[in-house]
N, C-alpha and C positions, 0 to 999 in steps of 0.2 A: 825683237822678242820682248815680252813683258818682263818687268822687274820682279825678282823673287821677293816675297813678303813673308813676315811672321806676325803672329799675334799670340802672346803668352799671357795667360790669366792665372793669378793666384787668388784663391778664395779661402775664407775661414770655414770652420765646421758647419756653420749655419747656411753656407752658400753665398754669403756676402763677399763681393769682390774686394780684395785687399789692394791689388795693384795690377795694371795691365802694361805690357811692354809690346811695342810694335817695332822694336829694334833691339838686337842683341849682337854681341861680338861673334858669338857662335852658339849653336845648339845642336847637340848630337844625340840621336835616338838609336838605341841598340835593341833590336828585337830578334829572338831566335827560338827555334823549336828545341834546341839542345840545352838552353839555360832556363832555369826556373823563373827568373825575374827579368822582365823587360825594363831597361833603364834609360834615363834621359839626363844629360848633363847640360846645364844652361850656363854659359859664360857671359856675364854682364859686362857692358862697357865700363871703362874706368870712371867716367863721369855719368852718374845715373840721375838724370833730371826728373824721372818719374817718381822718385822717392823723396819725400819730405818728412824726415824724422829718423828714428832709430831703425837701422836696417835689420836689427835682430827681431823686431816686431813683425816684419813682413815675411820672413822665411823660416818660421818655426817648423820643427819636425812634425809631420802629420798634416800640414797645410795642403790643400788640394791644388793641383796644377793641371791646366789644359793647354796643349800646344797645338797651334794651327799653322800650317805652311801652305804656300801656293804662289801663283803668279798673278800679278795685278790684284783685282778684287775677289778672285776665286780662291778662297781658303778652305782647307779641309783639315779636320781634326786628325792629328798624327799620333798624339799621345795624351792619355789621361792617367793621373796617378797622384802620388803624395811626395812631399819633400822628405827625404830621409836624413840629409845632413847638409851643412853649408861649409864651404872652404874658407880658410882663414886668410888667404893671400888676395892681392889685388892684381888683375881683375878677379872679381868674386865668382866662384863656381857654385852653382846650386845643383845638388845631386838629388834625383828623384827616382822613384820606383813605381811600377804599375800596381794593380790590385793585390799582387802578391805581398806587398808591404803590410797590408792589414792582416794577411794570413800568417804573418810571422809574430803576431801579438797574442795569439790564443794558445791554449794548451789542452792536450787530451791524454788520457791513460786508459788503455784497454788491451786485452789479449784475446786472440782467436786460435783455436787448434787448426781451423781450416776456414778460409774466408774467400769469397769472390771479390775481385777488384771493385766492382760496382758497389757492393755493400760497404767496403772500406772507404771509398771516396765519398759516398753519401753520408757517412758518419762524421767525416772531418770537414766536409764542405757542403753548405746548405743551398748553394746556387746551382745554376744550370751547368751541366757537364756532359761531355761526350767521352765515354769510357770503353776501353777494349773489353771484350769478353774473355776473361782470364781467371782461372783458379789459382790463388796465391799459395795455398797451403797454410802453414803456421805463420802468424804475424803478431808482433807485440809493439804497442805504442806506450812509452813511458815518459810522461811529462814532456811531450813533443808538440810543437805547433803544426798546423796544417802544412806549412811550407817545409818543415823538416821531414814530415811523413812523405810528402810528394818527392822530396829529394832522395829519400831512401828507396823509392820505387824505381829509380833509374837502374838499379842493379838487375831488374827484370827486363832490360832493354826497352824500357818505356820512356816516352817523352812527355813532360808535363809543362804546359804553358797556356796562356790565355790567347785566344785567336782574336781577329779583328772585330768580332761581334761581342767580345767580352765573355765568351764561353770558355770554361776550363776544359782543356783537352788532355786526356790521359790515355795514350795509345802507343802502339809499337812504333819504334823509330822507323822512319821511312814510309809510314802509312799515310795515304791521302784521305783526309777526313773532312766531313762537312761538304758544303757547296763548292764545286770546282770553279775557281775564278782564274782566268788566263790573262797573262800579260805578254805582249809581243816585243822581243828584242832582236833587232836587225844589226848585224855587225857593221853594216855600211850606213846605218841611219842614226841609231840612238845608243850605241855602245861607245863610250868615250875611251876607256882603257880596259885591259883585260889581263888577268893572271890565270886564265883558264888553261887546263891541259885536257887533251882528249885521250882517254884510255880505252882499250878494247877488253871485253870481258875475259877473253882467253889469256890475256897477259897478266891478269890480276890473280896472284896465287895466295889463297887465304884458307884457313881452316878454323871452324868455330866449334868449341867444345862446351857442352852444358853439363853441369854437375848438380844433382839434387841430393841433399842430405836428408836422410829419413830418421824418424823418431827412434827406430831401433838401433841407430848408430851406423847402419849400412848406407852406402852411397851407390847411386847408379849414374852412368854417364852416357851422353849422346854426342856423336861426332858427325859433322857434315863439312864438305869442302875438299880442298886439295891436301893430300897427305904431306906434300913437301912445302906447303904454304905457311905463312906467318900465322901463329895460333892466337886466337882470342878466346878467353875463358869467361863463362857466365856462371855464377854461383847462386843456388836457390835452396830453400828449405821446404821439405815435405810437399813437393808437387809431383804429380804422377808423370809417367814416361810420355803420355800423349801430350800433356801441356808443355813439358820440357822440349819435346820434338818440335812443337809449334813455334816456340820462342826461338830456338836455335835456327830453324829454317828461315824465320823472319829476319834474323840478324844476318845470316849469310846472304839472303836476297838483297838486303840493304847495302852490304859491303861489296858484293861481286856484280857490278853492272858496267856495261860499256857506255861510253859517253863522256861528257864534260865533267871536270872536277874543278874545285876552287871558286874564284870569284871574279867579278867584273864591275866596272863603274859605269853608271848611266846618269841621266839628268833627273831632276826632281819629278818629272812626269815621264812615263805613267806611274801612278801610285802602285806600290807593291807591299805585300806583307808575307811573313813566313807562312807557309802552307798554300800560297798561291802557286800556280803553275806557269813557269816561264817558257814561252814558245821561242826557241832559239833558231834564227834564220841566218844562213851565210851563203851568199850567192857564189862564192869561190869554192866552197866545199859543201854542196847541197846534201851529200850523203851523211853529213853530220847533223843535219836539221833534226830537231826533235823537241819533245816536251819534258821539262824537268821540274821536279818539286823544289820550291825555294826553301832553303834551310834557315837563312838569316838575312836580315836587311839592316844595314847601318845607314841612317839618313842624317845628313848634315845641312844646315842652312845658316848663313851668316855673311861675314865680309868676304868670304871666299866662294860664295855662290851656293846653289841648291843642288845637292848631289845624293845619289844612293849607291851603296856598295852591296851587290847581290851575291850571296853565296848559294851555290846549287847543292842539293842533297843527293838526288838520284834521278834517273830517267824513269818516266812514267808513260803508260799507254795513252 
C-alpha cells in the first residue's frame, strides 16, 4: 500500500508562501454539522528543518493555511483556513479555523419585528449560502459578529456550517442539503474499529416541546412524540404555530430514527465530509444495511497513519 503523505502550506495575506511542510508529527482536522467552526490542529516535529528564522514570523494569527492529505503522489485538499493561535509548548501546536474565523471579526447591529431566515443570513453574510425556508419572528442583533448570530440560530434547531464547496449551510438539523455524495463502508473491508450501536425506532422514547413567546406576553406550545419519553424543549420568540409545528416535527424526526448511532474508524480513503451519505454494508447483518447522513468527520494524518473517525447523524432514504 502507498505511504500516506501530507503537504501543509502557510501563506501571507498577499498569497505569498511563507513555508511548506511535507512532514508533521500529527495533523487533526475536525469538521461537523453541529459545530459552527471547522478546526485543524497541526503538531510540528521537535526539530523543524523547514524553518530558518523566528518561528513567530511564520505562524501569525490570520495567516492562511492549506492542508493536503493523500497516498503517494495523489494529494487532496482537506482543509483551508486561518491560523487562530499558536501553542507555547514543544512540540509546537498550530491551531487553525476555517472561513468562520473571518466571520468572527465583523460586527452588526439591527432589529426586526419579523424576519425570514434568508433575509437575516443575507444581511450578515455576503457569500453563497443554502438557507432553510423559515420565518423567525422577532430578532435583534446588537454588536454581534456573523459567527455570533449564526451561533444564536442554533436555538431554532438549525445547523450552521461550511460544506466541502465552501458554501454556508443554514438548515434544520438532520436535513440532507445540496448534491448527494455517497461513500461506501463495508464492515468486512474498510471499517477498522467501531463504537456503533443499532437502535430501533420503537425503542427510542422521546418527546419534543416547542414554545413560542408572543409580543402580547402570552405563549403557545406544541408537543410531538412519546408522552413518557425524555423531553427536549425548544424556545422561540414571535413565530406562528405553523412554523413552530414545522420545527418541532423536524427535531422529532431527527431524534427518533431506527439505525446506527455513534461513530466508527476507517482509513484515509475514501474521502468523506459532513453532509455526505455513508452507505453501511454488513454481510453478517444485511437487514441493518442502509444510508446514513454523516454528522462529523475527524481526520488525522501523521506518525500514527492516515485515519478518519466518522460519526453518523441519522438514517436517510
